[in-house]
The first five atom37 places (N, CA, C, CB, O) and aatype in JSON, in Angstrom:
{
  "aatype": [12, 0, 16, 2, 1, 15, 1, 1, 10, 1, 11, 11, 10, 4, 19, 3, 6, 13, 5, 6, 10, 7, 13, 6, 10, 2, 10, 2, 13, 11, 6, 3, 10, 16, 3, 6, 0, 19, 3, 3, 13, 10, 3, 5, 13, 10, 1, 3, 0, 12, 6, 0, 2, 7, 10, 7, 18, 19, 7, 7, 3, 3, 18, 7, 10, 19, 4, 10, 0, 11, 1, 7, 15, 19, 15, 6, 0, 5, 1, 0, 5, 19, 6, 0, 17, 10, 11, 7, 1, 15, 6, 10, 9, 3, 13, 15, 0, 15, 14, 10, 10, 3, 19, 17, 18, 14, 6, 2, 14, 9, 2, 14, 0],
  "atom_mask": [
    [1, 1, 1, 1, 1],
    [1, 1, 1, 1, 1],
    [1, 1, 1, 1, 1],
    [1, 1, 1, 1, 1],
    [1, 1, 1, 1, 1],
    [1, 1, 1, 1, 1],
    [1, 1, 1, 1, 1],
    [1, 1, 1, 1, 1],
    [1, 1, 1, 1, 1],
    [1, 1, 1, 1, 1],
    [1, 1, 1, 1, 1],
    [1, 1, 1, 1, 1],
    [1, 1, 1, 1, 1],
    [1, 1, 1, 1, 1],
    [1, 1, 1, 1, 1],
    [1, 1, 1, 1, 1],
    [1, 1, 1, 1, 1],
    [1, 1, 1, 1, 1],
    [1, 1, 1, 1, 1],
    [1, 1, 1, 1, 1],
    [1, 1, 1, 1, 1],
    [1, 1, 1, 0, 1],
    [1, 1, 1, 1, 1],
    [1, 1, 1, 1, 1],
    [1, 1, 1, 1, 1],
    [1, 1, 1, 1, 1],
    [1, 1, 1, 1, 1],
    [1, 1, 1, 1, 1],
    [1, 1, 1, 1, 1],
    [1, 1, 1, 1, 1],
    [1, 1, 1, 1, 1],
    [1, 1, 1, 1, 1],
    [1, 1, 1, 1, 1],
    [1, 1, 1, 1, 1],
    [1, 1, 1, 1, 1],
    [1, 1, 1, 1, 1],
    [1, 1, 1, 1, 1],
    [1, 1, 1, 1, 1],
    [1, 1, 1, 1, 1],
    [1, 1, 1, 1, 1],
    [1, 1, 1, 1, 1],
    [1, 1, 1, 1, 1],
    [1, 1, 1, 1, 1],
    [1, 1, 1, 1, 1],
    [1, 1, 1, 1, 1],
    [1, 1, 1, 1, 1],
    [1, 1, 1, 1, 1],
    [1, 1, 1, 1, 1],
    [1, 1, 1, 1, 1],
    [1, 1, 1, 1, 1],
    [1, 1, 1, 1, 1],
    [1, 1, 1, 1, 1],
    [1, 1, 1, 1, 1],
    [1, 1, 1, 0, 1],
    [1, 1, 1, 1, 1],
    [1, 1, 1, 0, 1],
    [1, 1, 1, 1, 1],
    [1, 1, 1, 1, 1],
    [1, 1, 1, 0, 1],
    [1, 1, 1, 0, 1],
    [1, 1, 1, 1, 1],
    [1, 1, 1, 1, 1],
    [1, 1, 1, 1, 1],
    [1, 1, 1, 0, 1],
    [1, 1, 1, 1, 1],
    [1, 1, 1, 1, 1],
    [1, 1, 1, 1, 1],
    [1, 1, 1, 1, 1],
    [1, 1, 1, 1, 1],
    [1, 1, 1, 1, 1],
    [1, 1, 1, 1, 1],
    [1, 1, 1, 0, 1],
    [1, 1, 1, 1, 1],
    [1, 1, 1, 1, 1],
    [1, 1, 1, 1, 1],
    [1, 1, 1, 1, 1],
    [1, 1, 1, 1, 1],
    [1, 1, 1, 1, 1],
    [1, 1, 1, 1, 1],
    [1, 1, 1, 1, 1],
    [1, 1, 1, 1, 1],
    [1, 1, 1, 1, 1],
    [1, 1, 1, 1, 1],
    [1, 1, 1, 1, 1],
    [1, 1, 1, 1, 1],
    [1, 1, 1, 1, 1],
    [1, 1, 1, 1, 1],
    [1, 1, 1, 0, 1],
    [1, 1, 1, 1, 1],
    [1, 1, 1, 1, 1],
    [1, 1, 1, 1, 1],
    [1, 1, 1, 1, 1],
    [1, 1, 1, 1, 1],
    [1, 1, 1, 1, 1],
    [1, 1, 1, 1, 1],
    [1, 1, 1, 1, 1],
    [1, 1, 1, 1, 1],
    [1, 1, 1, 1, 1],
    [1, 1, 1, 1, 1],
    [1, 1, 1, 1, 1],
    [1, 1, 1, 1, 1],
    [1, 1, 1, 1, 1],
    [1, 1, 1, 1, 1],
    [1, 1, 1, 1, 1],
    [1, 1, 1, 1, 1],
    [1, 1, 1, 1, 1],
    [1, 1, 1, 1, 1],
    [1, 1, 1, 1, 1],
    [1, 1, 1, 1, 1],
    [1, 1, 1, 1, 1],
    [1, 1, 1, 1, 1],
    [1, 1, 1, 1, 1],
    [1, 1, 1, 1, 1]
  ],
  "atom_positions": [
    [[140.83, 72.82, 34.88], [139.61, 73.93, 35.61], [138.39, 72.73, 35.21], [139.31, 76.02, 34.59], [138.66, 72.34, 34.07]],
    [[137.75, 72.35, 35.49], [136.65, 71.41, 35.94], [135.93, 71.38, 34.86], [135.82, 71.78, 37.16], [135.92, 72.52, 34.39]],
    [[135.11, 70.44, 34.03], [134.21, 71.66, 33.93], [132.81, 70.62, 33.62], [134.74, 73.0, 32.5], [132.66, 70.03, 32.55]],
    [[132.03, 70.54, 34.57], [131.31, 69.56, 35.5], [129.74, 71.05, 34.59], [132.05, 69.44, 38.03], [129.3, 72.13, 35.0]],
    [[129.55, 70.42, 33.67], [128.03, 71.59, 32.81], [126.76, 70.1, 33.11], [128.39, 72.15, 29.97], [126.85, 68.87, 33.07]],
    [[125.75, 71.03, 33.38], [124.68, 70.66, 33.19], [124.38, 69.73, 31.42], [123.95, 72.02, 33.52], [125.35, 69.66, 30.68]],
    [[123.53, 69.35, 31.12], [122.89, 68.47, 29.53], [122.93, 69.77, 29.21], [121.14, 67.43, 29.27], [124.03, 70.22, 28.88]],
    [[121.52, 70.85, 29.25], [121.73, 71.93, 29.06], [121.84, 72.66, 29.04], [121.72, 72.17, 28.96], [120.9, 73.27, 28.55]],
    [[123.33, 73.7, 29.6], [124.51, 73.88, 28.52], [125.41, 73.42, 27.61], [125.09, 74.17, 28.82], [125.95, 74.21, 26.84]],
    [[125.85, 71.27, 27.54], [126.4, 70.96, 26.77], [125.45, 71.3, 25.86], [126.9, 69.89, 26.89], [126.03, 71.91, 24.96]],
    [[124.37, 71.21, 25.66], [123.84, 71.03, 24.02], [123.61, 72.05, 23.95], [122.69, 70.17, 23.46], [122.77, 72.2, 23.07]],
    [[124.08, 73.54, 24.7], [123.65, 74.87, 23.79], [124.88, 74.9, 23.68], [122.81, 76.3, 24.29], [125.06, 75.06, 22.47]],
    [[126.25, 74.83, 24.39], [127.57, 74.37, 23.72], [128.07, 73.29, 22.59], [128.17, 74.0, 24.65], [129.16, 73.2, 22.03]],
    [[126.74, 72.42, 22.43], [127.67, 71.93, 21.14], [128.84, 70.98, 21.56], [128.4, 73.28, 20.36], [129.75, 70.97, 20.73]],
    [[129.07, 70.05, 22.83], [130.36, 69.47, 23.14], [129.83, 67.68, 23.27], [131.09, 70.31, 24.77], [129.12, 67.07, 22.47]],
    [[130.41, 67.2, 24.45], [129.74, 65.92, 24.06], [128.57, 65.01, 23.92], [130.1, 65.47, 24.42], [128.56, 64.39, 22.86]],
    [[127.77, 64.84, 24.6], [127.03, 64.32, 23.64], [126.61, 65.32, 22.58], [125.97, 63.7, 24.22], [126.05, 65.17, 21.49]],
    [[126.87, 65.98, 22.99], [126.08, 67.04, 21.44], [127.03, 67.65, 20.33], [125.25, 68.67, 22.03], [126.87, 68.72, 19.76]],
    [[128.07, 66.71, 20.15], [129.14, 67.51, 19.56], [128.46, 67.5, 18.25], [130.71, 66.92, 19.62], [127.39, 66.91, 18.21]],
    [[128.89, 68.04, 17.18], [128.12, 68.55, 15.53], [130.36, 67.73, 14.96], [127.42, 71.69, 15.19], [131.54, 67.88, 15.26]],
    [[129.28, 66.82, 13.9], [130.05, 66.83, 12.9], [130.3, 67.65, 11.54], [129.89, 65.92, 12.71], [129.38, 68.33, 11.1]],
    [[131.15, 67.61, 11.08], [131.71, 68.07, 9.12], [133.04, 67.35, 8.62], [0.0, 0.0, 0.0], [133.79, 66.43, 8.96]],
    [[132.83, 68.67, 7.24], [133.5, 68.7, 6.69], [134.36, 69.25, 5.89], [133.24, 68.39, 6.6], [133.74, 69.41, 4.84]],
    [[135.87, 69.81, 5.7], [135.6, 70.55, 5.03], [136.63, 70.87, 3.74], [135.32, 71.41, 5.85], [137.85, 70.7, 3.87]],
    [[136.31, 71.12, 3.08], [135.64, 70.6, 1.56], [136.65, 71.86, 0.44], [133.26, 70.97, 1.49], [136.24, 72.93, 0.02]],
    [[137.61, 71.42, 0.29], [138.96, 71.48, -1.08], [138.76, 71.76, -2.29], [139.64, 70.25, -1.43], [139.21, 70.87, -3.0]],
    [[137.76, 73.54, -3.51], [138.06, 72.46, -4.53], [138.82, 73.52, -5.73], [136.43, 71.51, -5.13], [139.15, 74.7, -5.61]],
    [[138.94, 72.75, -6.69], [140.6, 73.33, -7.64], [140.01, 73.43, -8.73], [142.17, 72.21, -7.89], [140.05, 72.28, -9.15]],
    [[139.44, 74.1, -9.53], [139.17, 74.4, -10.15], [140.13, 74.3, -12.14], [138.88, 75.3, -9.28], [141.29, 74.25, -12.53]],
    [[139.0, 74.32, -12.68], [140.06, 74.35, -14.27], [140.7, 75.29, -14.41], [139.45, 74.36, -15.67], [140.21, 75.95, -13.49]],
    [[141.76, 76.22, -15.03], [141.9, 77.17, -15.6], [141.65, 77.94, -16.17], [142.18, 77.17, -15.81], [142.14, 79.05, -15.95]],
    [[140.73, 77.72, -17.23], [139.95, 78.27, -18.04], [138.43, 78.4, -17.55], [140.12, 77.57, -19.19], [137.93, 79.52, -17.71]],
    [[137.85, 77.68, -17.14], [136.63, 78.42, -16.4], [135.92, 79.86, -16.41], [136.94, 78.39, -15.25], [136.37, 80.77, -15.71]],
    [[134.7, 80.03, -17.3], [134.21, 81.57, -17.01], [134.26, 81.4, -15.83], [132.83, 82.19, -17.48], [134.62, 80.4, -15.21]],
    [[133.85, 82.48, -15.42], [132.62, 82.64, -14.06], [131.36, 82.44, -14.14], [132.46, 83.89, -13.5], [130.85, 82.4, -13.02]],
    [[130.7, 82.32, -14.92], [129.56, 81.98, -15.11], [129.73, 80.29, -15.32], [128.97, 82.85, -16.26], [128.69, 79.67, -15.08]],
    [[130.87, 79.51, -15.72], [130.8, 78.37, -15.37], [131.07, 77.87, -14.21], [131.28, 77.89, -16.01], [130.87, 76.69, -13.94]],
    [[131.59, 78.76, -13.34], [132.06, 78.48, -11.73], [130.98, 78.76, -11.21], [133.26, 79.33, -11.0], [130.65, 77.9, -10.4]],
    [[129.96, 79.97, -11.35], [128.86, 80.03, -10.86], [127.03, 79.0, -11.12], [128.94, 81.31, -11.16], [125.92, 79.01, -10.59]],
    [[127.73, 78.25, -12.26], [126.9, 77.1, -12.2], [126.93, 75.72, -11.85], [126.59, 77.02, -13.05], [126.04, 75.02, -11.36]],
    [[127.87, 75.5, -12.12], [128.63, 74.44, -11.0], [128.36, 75.07, -9.65], [130.45, 74.28, -11.2], [128.35, 74.2, -8.77]],
    [[128.2, 75.99, -9.31], [128.41, 76.1, -7.4], [127.06, 76.11, -7.56], [129.28, 77.63, -6.32], [126.81, 75.37, -6.61]],
    [[125.47, 76.5, -8.22], [124.27, 75.79, -8.06], [124.15, 74.55, -8.35], [123.42, 76.27, -8.64], [123.09, 74.13, -7.89]],
    [[124.94, 73.49, -9.07], [124.52, 71.84, -8.33], [124.56, 71.69, -8.06], [124.46, 70.9, -8.12], [123.81, 70.8, -7.66]],
    [[126.22, 72.4, -7.1], [126.47, 71.87, -6.24], [126.09, 71.92, -5.13], [127.18, 71.9, -6.24], [126.29, 70.94, -4.42]],
    [[125.34, 73.17, -4.53], [124.56, 73.54, -4.22], [122.96, 72.55, -3.67], [124.69, 74.31, -5.13], [122.47, 72.08, -2.64]],
    [[122.66, 72.68, -5.06], [121.2, 71.57, -5.29], [121.35, 70.5, -5.15], [120.51, 71.42, -6.51], [120.78, 69.93, -4.22]],
    [[122.13, 69.84, -5.94], [122.52, 67.89, -5.93], [123.64, 67.62, -5.22], [122.94, 67.09, -7.53], [123.83, 66.42, -5.43]],
    [[124.61, 68.06, -4.41], [125.49, 67.56, -3.76], [124.57, 67.79, -1.85], [127.14, 68.48, -4.27], [124.24, 66.89, -1.07]],
    [[124.41, 69.42, -1.68], [124.34, 69.85, -1.21], [123.04, 69.51, -0.07], [124.63, 70.59, -1.89], [122.84, 68.88, 0.96]],
    [[122.22, 70.57, -1.24], [119.77, 70.59, -0.42], [120.39, 68.89, -0.39], [117.24, 71.19, -2.4], [121.27, 68.56, 0.41]],
    [[119.66, 67.72, -1.58], [119.49, 66.86, -1.69], [119.99, 65.8, -0.91], [119.59, 66.89, -2.54], [119.62, 64.63, -0.98]],
    [[121.17, 66.42, 0.12], [121.4, 64.83, 1.19], [121.66, 65.67, 2.01], [122.67, 63.43, 0.99], [122.78, 65.52, 2.5]],
    [[120.86, 66.84, 2.54], [120.33, 67.5, 3.78], [121.87, 67.57, 3.91], [0.0, 0.0, 0.0], [122.59, 66.62, 4.19]],
    [[122.26, 68.79, 3.67], [123.39, 68.74, 4.24], [123.73, 70.82, 3.98], [124.52, 67.31, 3.33], [123.01, 71.09, 3.02]],
    [[124.27, 71.82, 4.31], [124.82, 72.96, 4.38], [126.53, 73.2, 4.13], [0.0, 0.0, 0.0], [127.47, 72.52, 4.52]],
    [[126.5, 74.17, 3.51], [128.09, 74.54, 3.01], [127.92, 76.11, 3.05], [128.61, 73.9, 1.21], [127.1, 76.95, 2.69]],
    [[129.3, 76.03, 3.78], [129.33, 77.31, 4.56], [130.9, 77.83, 3.72], [129.35, 77.02, 6.61], [131.74, 76.97, 3.97]],
    [[131.33, 78.61, 3.11], [132.12, 79.08, 2.76], [132.59, 79.75, 1.02], [0.0, 0.0, 0.0], [131.49, 80.11, 0.6]],
    [[133.41, 80.0, 0.12], [133.36, 80.74, -0.79], [133.42, 79.34, -1.36], [0.0, 0.0, 0.0], [133.18, 78.25, -0.86]],
    [[134.03, 79.89, -3.19], [133.46, 78.62, -4.35], [134.88, 77.79, -4.19], [133.07, 79.25, -6.42], [134.75, 76.62, -4.55]],
    [[136.26, 78.15, -3.7], [137.41, 76.91, -4.03], [137.55, 75.99, -2.02], [139.61, 78.07, -4.8], [138.01, 74.9, -1.7]],
    [[136.94, 77.07, -1.2], [136.63, 75.59, -0.02], [135.76, 76.18, 1.02], [138.22, 74.85, 0.95], [135.78, 77.4, 1.16]],
    [[134.76, 75.2, 2.01], [133.94, 75.4, 2.6], [133.81, 74.51, 3.67], [0.0, 0.0, 0.0], [134.8, 73.82, 3.91]],
    [[132.78, 74.37, 4.4], [132.81, 73.57, 5.46], [131.36, 72.96, 5.42], [133.21, 74.34, 6.78], [130.46, 73.75, 5.15]],
    [[131.11, 71.98, 5.58], [129.98, 71.19, 5.05], [129.61, 71.09, 6.14], [130.07, 69.96, 4.26], [130.6, 71.12, 6.87]],
    [[128.53, 70.97, 6.82], [128.05, 70.52, 7.94], [126.13, 69.96, 7.78], [128.41, 71.87, 9.01], [125.39, 70.35, 6.87]],
    [[125.9, 69.45, 8.4], [124.77, 69.16, 8.11], [122.99, 70.12, 8.04], [124.92, 68.21, 8.91], [123.05, 70.94, 8.96]],
    [[122.23, 70.2, 7.65], [121.7, 71.67, 7.3], [120.14, 72.24, 8.72], [120.91, 71.45, 5.17], [119.5, 73.28, 8.88]],
    [[120.16, 70.67, 9.51], [119.74, 71.04, 10.62], [120.79, 70.74, 11.63], [118.53, 70.48, 10.85], [121.89, 70.44, 11.17]],
    [[120.59, 70.8, 13.47], [121.36, 70.18, 14.46], [122.0, 68.7, 14.27], [120.53, 70.17, 15.56], [121.11, 68.07, 13.69]],
    [[122.85, 68.03, 14.43], [123.79, 67.07, 14.29], [124.78, 67.39, 13.34], [0.0, 0.0, 0.0], [125.17, 68.37, 12.72]],
    [[125.01, 66.38, 13.45], [126.09, 65.76, 12.83], [125.78, 64.97, 11.23], [126.58, 64.7, 13.96], [124.84, 64.22, 10.95]],
    [[127.09, 65.52, 10.2], [127.15, 64.96, 8.94], [127.73, 63.52, 9.23], [128.03, 65.84, 7.93], [128.44, 63.46, 10.23]],
    [[127.6, 62.81, 8.79], [127.62, 61.26, 8.15], [128.71, 60.77, 7.64], [126.76, 61.03, 7.09], [129.06, 61.72, 6.93]],
    [[129.76, 59.68, 7.44], [130.4, 58.92, 6.19], [129.82, 59.07, 5.12], [130.5, 57.6, 6.25], [130.16, 59.44, 3.99]],
    [[128.09, 58.44, 6.01], [127.52, 57.51, 3.84], [127.07, 59.11, 3.14], [125.04, 55.77, 3.76], [126.35, 59.15, 2.15]],
    [[127.6, 60.35, 3.79], [126.72, 61.56, 3.62], [128.12, 61.95, 2.81], [125.99, 62.59, 5.15], [128.24, 62.09, 1.59]],
    [[128.89, 62.04, 3.59], [130.53, 62.58, 3.55], [130.94, 61.97, 1.54], [131.88, 61.31, 5.34], [130.85, 62.58, 0.48]],
    [[131.39, 60.45, 1.91], [131.24, 59.88, 0.57], [130.19, 60.31, -0.24], [131.12, 58.58, 0.62], [130.48, 61.02, -1.21]],
    [[129.2, 60.06, -0.05], [128.08, 60.92, -1.41], [127.92, 61.94, -2.03], [127.04, 61.13, -1.26], [127.35, 62.2, -3.09]],
    [[128.85, 62.92, -0.79], [129.75, 64.71, -2.15], [130.52, 64.47, -2.72], [130.64, 66.16, -1.68], [130.59, 64.87, -3.88]],
    [[131.77, 63.43, -1.98], [132.91, 63.01, -3.23], [132.69, 62.05, -4.06], [134.18, 62.58, -2.8], [133.59, 61.76, -4.85]],
    [[131.38, 61.29, -4.09], [130.9, 60.72, -5.34], [130.58, 61.25, -6.37], [130.08, 60.17, -5.24], [130.69, 60.78, -7.5]],
    [[130.03, 62.52, -5.99], [129.49, 63.44, -6.66], [130.02, 64.51, -7.11], [128.71, 63.75, -6.17], [129.76, 64.86, -8.26]],
    [[130.92, 65.29, -6.26], [132.36, 65.85, -7.1], [133.52, 65.0, -7.93], [133.24, 66.51, -6.04], [134.25, 65.44, -8.82]],
    [[133.49, 64.12, -7.57], [133.72, 62.91, -8.45], [133.63, 62.56, -10.0], [132.99, 62.15, -7.99], [134.2, 61.99, -10.94]],
    [[132.32, 63.43, -9.56], [132.25, 63.03, -11.7], [132.19, 64.19, -12.58], [0.0, 0.0, 0.0], [131.88, 64.25, -13.77]],
    [[132.52, 65.1, -11.78], [132.56, 66.51, -12.57], [133.52, 67.22, -13.43], [132.44, 67.36, -11.77], [134.63, 67.69, -13.17]],
    [[132.79, 67.2, -14.61], [134.18, 67.94, -15.67], [134.87, 69.1, -14.95], [133.57, 68.76, -17.3], [135.98, 69.34, -15.41]],
    [[134.46, 69.93, -13.83], [135.46, 70.98, -13.71], [135.87, 71.38, -13.05], [135.43, 71.71, -13.98], [135.71, 72.56, -12.74]],
    [[136.62, 70.55, -12.5], [137.42, 70.11, -11.08], [138.53, 69.63, -11.85], [136.69, 68.83, -9.91], [138.52, 68.93, -12.85]],
    [[139.62, 70.19, -11.14], [141.27, 69.4, -11.69], [140.76, 68.13, -10.36], [143.51, 70.76, -11.28], [140.75, 66.9, -10.38]],
    [[140.44, 68.99, -9.44], [140.64, 68.02, -8.34], [139.8, 68.54, -6.71], [142.45, 67.92, -8.19], [139.26, 69.64, -6.77]],
    [[139.72, 67.85, -5.47], [138.87, 68.84, -4.48], [139.58, 68.0, -3.84], [137.15, 69.12, -4.27], [140.15, 67.1, -4.45]],
    [[139.68, 68.15, -2.36], [140.03, 67.89, -0.99], [138.9, 67.46, -0.29], [140.6, 69.02, -0.34], [137.92, 68.14, -0.57]],
    [[138.61, 66.28, 0.81], [137.9, 66.55, 1.68], [138.11, 65.46, 3.07], [136.61, 66.62, 1.0], [138.28, 64.24, 3.16]],
    [[137.99, 66.77, 4.22], [138.74, 66.57, 4.88], [138.05, 64.97, 5.42], [138.98, 67.82, 5.75], [137.3, 64.34, 4.68]],
    [[138.5, 64.43, 6.96], [138.03, 63.74, 7.25], [137.1, 64.46, 8.39], [138.86, 62.8, 7.37], [137.16, 65.69, 8.38]],
    [[136.29, 63.9, 9.3], [134.93, 64.25, 9.41], [135.99, 65.13, 10.98], [133.31, 62.66, 9.55], [137.04, 64.88, 11.57]],
    [[134.8, 66.3, 11.07], [135.58, 67.12, 12.28], [134.83, 68.01, 13.19], [136.62, 68.04, 11.73], [134.13, 68.84, 12.61]],
    [[134.82, 68.02, 14.61], [134.44, 68.99, 15.01], [134.36, 70.65, 14.46], [134.96, 68.78, 15.86], [135.18, 71.54, 14.23]],
    [[132.33, 70.43, 14.39], [132.29, 71.99, 13.36], [132.61, 73.15, 14.14], [130.69, 72.41, 12.66], [132.97, 74.18, 13.57]],
    [[132.5, 73.08, 15.48], [131.72, 74.32, 17.06], [133.46, 73.92, 17.0], [130.01, 73.65, 19.06], [133.76, 74.64, 16.05]],
    [[134.4, 73.43, 17.3], [135.73, 72.76, 18.12], [137.12, 72.46, 17.26], [135.26, 71.22, 18.73], [138.04, 71.72, 17.6]],
    [[137.0, 73.33, 15.93], [138.14, 71.8, 15.35], [139.02, 71.07, 15.8], [138.97, 71.91, 14.49], [139.47, 70.06, 15.26]],
    [[139.34, 71.57, 16.92], [141.21, 71.62, 17.62], [140.59, 70.68, 18.52], [142.21, 73.39, 18.54], [141.54, 70.07, 19.01]],
    [[139.19, 70.1, 19.16], [139.15, 69.23, 20.15], [138.69, 67.54, 18.92], [137.78, 69.94, 21.57], [138.11, 67.35, 17.85]],
    [[139.11, 67.06, 19.56], [138.68, 65.07, 19.14], [137.85, 65.01, 19.22], [139.0, 63.74, 19.82], [137.36, 65.88, 19.95]],
    [[136.86, 64.01, 18.59], [135.86, 63.68, 18.19], [135.26, 62.71, 18.92], [135.99, 63.46, 17.11], [136.18, 61.96, 19.24]],
    [[134.56, 62.42, 19.23], [134.12, 61.57, 20.96], [133.43, 60.45, 20.01], [132.65, 62.62, 22.51], [132.86, 60.68, 18.94]],
    [[133.62, 59.08, 20.68], [133.79, 57.94, 20.32], [132.43, 57.61, 21.08], [135.19, 57.25, 20.64], [132.04, 57.7, 22.24]],
    [[131.61, 56.98, 19.18], [129.92, 56.83, 19.49], [129.62, 56.26, 20.4], [129.1, 56.22, 18.65], [128.43, 56.12, 20.68]]
  ]
}
């Protein structure tokens, strides 16, 4: 089926030139952390890694999706800043950040720039 959509519709659907990129994040905490320590980590994470870089986080305490706080795409530089922040944290055993992906349609490939 052909998809001949108007610019307005492409923007509403976040497709083609309006595709928005983000990345998935998996966090593995140390076993001996208290709930309060995890909450403190998440507060710092949201303030220092997300809000400070203009990003938003949707998910739980161990898995979520990072996207731009406004309309648009996360850059590789922003992704690297989040990874660098997480590498310096003693609360984590390890973490993984996916490559950039389409946040609205994850099964779609990323459009070339």
